[in-house]
N, C-alpha and C positions, 0 to 999 in steps of 0.2 A: 404750600408747595409738593408738586408731585413726587413722590418717593418719602415724604415724611411720614411721621407716626401719625398721623391723621388717617380715619376712616371715614370713607363716603360710600352710600349704599345707595340703590335704586329701588322702591318698594312699589309695589302694586296694590293701592289701598282699595279694600273691598267698600261696598256701598254699608253706610250704616257705622262704619268706624271713625272715632274723632282722629285726627291730627295731633294728638298728645299721648303721654304714657301714664296718665293717672286722670281718674274721673270720680269725683264722690258720688256721683247718681249711680256706678256701677255698670256705665254702658261700655260697650267694646271701646278698646284703645289700641294703640301702637303695641303696647305691652303685649298684647295677645298673640302677636305674631313675630315681633323683632327682640331677642334676647341679647343682641349686642350692646356692650356698654358705653355711655359716654355719647351717643349719636344722638340728636335731635333734628326735627323737621325744620328744612330751609324753607319755609313758606308752608301753607296748609290747603287742604282741601276741606270743605264743608262736608258733614257727617252724610249728607245725601248725594255726594258726587264720588267719582272713582278713578281710578287710574294712579297716573306717576305722582310719587314724592321723591324727592331727595332727602336725605338725611346724612349728616355729616358731624364728626367732632371739633371740625374747624370752623371757629367763629368768624374769622375773616371772609372765608368762603361763603358762608351763610349769608353773611351781609352783602356780598358781591351777587350771590343769586337774587334777593329779595329786595334790593335797592332798586326805586323808579329810575334812578341815573343810569342804571346798566341796560336798561331797556332790552332784557332778555328775552327773546321769543317765547310764548307758551303757545302749545297746540292742542285744542280741544275737538273732541269730535262730540257733536251737540246734535239731541235729538229734541225738535220743537213742534209744537202746535201749527198746524197748516202750513201752506207751502210759501215760503217768502218770495214774494215778486222783486223784479230788479231794483225798484225803489226802496224796499226794505232792507235788501244786501248792499246798495249804495250808501244807506244811512249809516247801516254798521261799519262800514270801512271807513266812512269819515269821521266817525265818531259820535255818540250820542251823549246829551246832559244828564249827568248822574249826581245828585245832591249838589247841583249847582257848578259841577265841573264838567267839561267836555273829555270823554275818553279819548287816547290816542288814537289815531287812525290804525285798523284792524286790516286783517286781511279774511277774507270770507269766500268759501266756494261751497255751492250748492251740490251735493253727492247726487248722483243718478241712480244709485242701486242703495238698497240698505245693506249696510256693513254686517258681516257675520260675527256675531256677539254671544256671549253667554247668557243667560236669562239673568236678571236680576234677581234678588231674594225676595224683594217686595215689588210686585210687578208696577210699571208706569201707570199714570191715570189714562184710562182709556176709553174713548168716547166713539162710538161707531160711526157718528156723522161727521165725524171730524179727523182729517187727514193729518199725517203727521209727516217730516221732512228730517233729512240729517244735514248738518253742515261740518265743514272744518273750519275752524274759527282760531285765528291766531291774533293774541294780542301782546303788548309789550310794556303791560304793568299789572300791578294785581291788586286793584281795589276790592273792598270786600264784596264777595259775591256778585262781581263783576259781569262775568258771562251771563248769568241769569237775568241780572237787572238790564243787560244791555238787549237781549232777545225781547223782553217784556216789554221795554220800552219801545219797540217798533211792530209790537203786536203778535209777538210769537213766544208765548212762555215756554221755557226749557222744560223737558220732560225727563231727561235723562244726559248725564255729563261726564264725560270722562277724559281726563287729560291725556294725551299721547306723548307729548315730548315738552323737555325743557331745554331750551337752547339746544347743544348738540347731545343731549341725553334723550334717548327713546325709551318707550316703554316696551316697544316691540313684541315678543312673545311670551312676555314674563308674567306668570298666571296670578290671578288675585289672591292676595294674603301672602305671595312669595315675595323676597328679595333677594338682590345679588349685588356684590360689589362692583364698583364702576371700574372700568379697564384704564388702564394706564393713558390710553389715547382719548377717550372720554375726559379724564381729568384735565389732560393738556388742553384739550379744546374747550373745556369749561373756564380754566383759569385764562386763557388767552382771550376769550370773549369777553369775559368780566373786566380783566385787568385794564384794558384799554379804555374803559368807558366810566370806571368809579375809583374814588378812593378808597382806600382798605381801612377799616377801623377793626379793633381786635376785640373779642371776649363780648359779642353782642348777642349772646343766646338768649333768647325769652321764648320760652316753650308755648309755641301756638296751640290754642285750642278752640274751634268753633263748633258749637252744635247747631 
């Protein structure tokens, strides 16, 4: 609950960082950026993705954020190969079949201008003869590498992927590698959104780590 002893933070995960605190291979992890004890990622971003992660010490909140029953919207900024036409966008919006299951309907908007972003440490794959486009893509579930698989399924492989928002919590101007505590307003909105959609289960932490 808001006002409890639990701590919940927003973190801007840089490219190349795992969404966990330990890695036997010695790759960069959350521990290189976050020293706050007792918090774990509620969900994950793949190592080659960037942007918003929510970390919390509240197991029930973590469950609410990650449960598919909650349908918490997650907004991504996605750079794809080639310019998607109306048919490709409509297919993404209706849902595509991944591993035998159709994804939930999504919201998709083709951006007319390239967003102002810092360069990635490892540049995207660039082909002079292949144009790229940027999308705002909102999904309501969290299948493994879902956004990348969705865009690939309609013929537009993802080149760069940045999560901008999870429900009412936005990345904003938080710099890569930095974190902040969620505001009271964000916490209230997050609990209100999730509590009306999913039953609560306690102590469900399993540290996610996707390479």
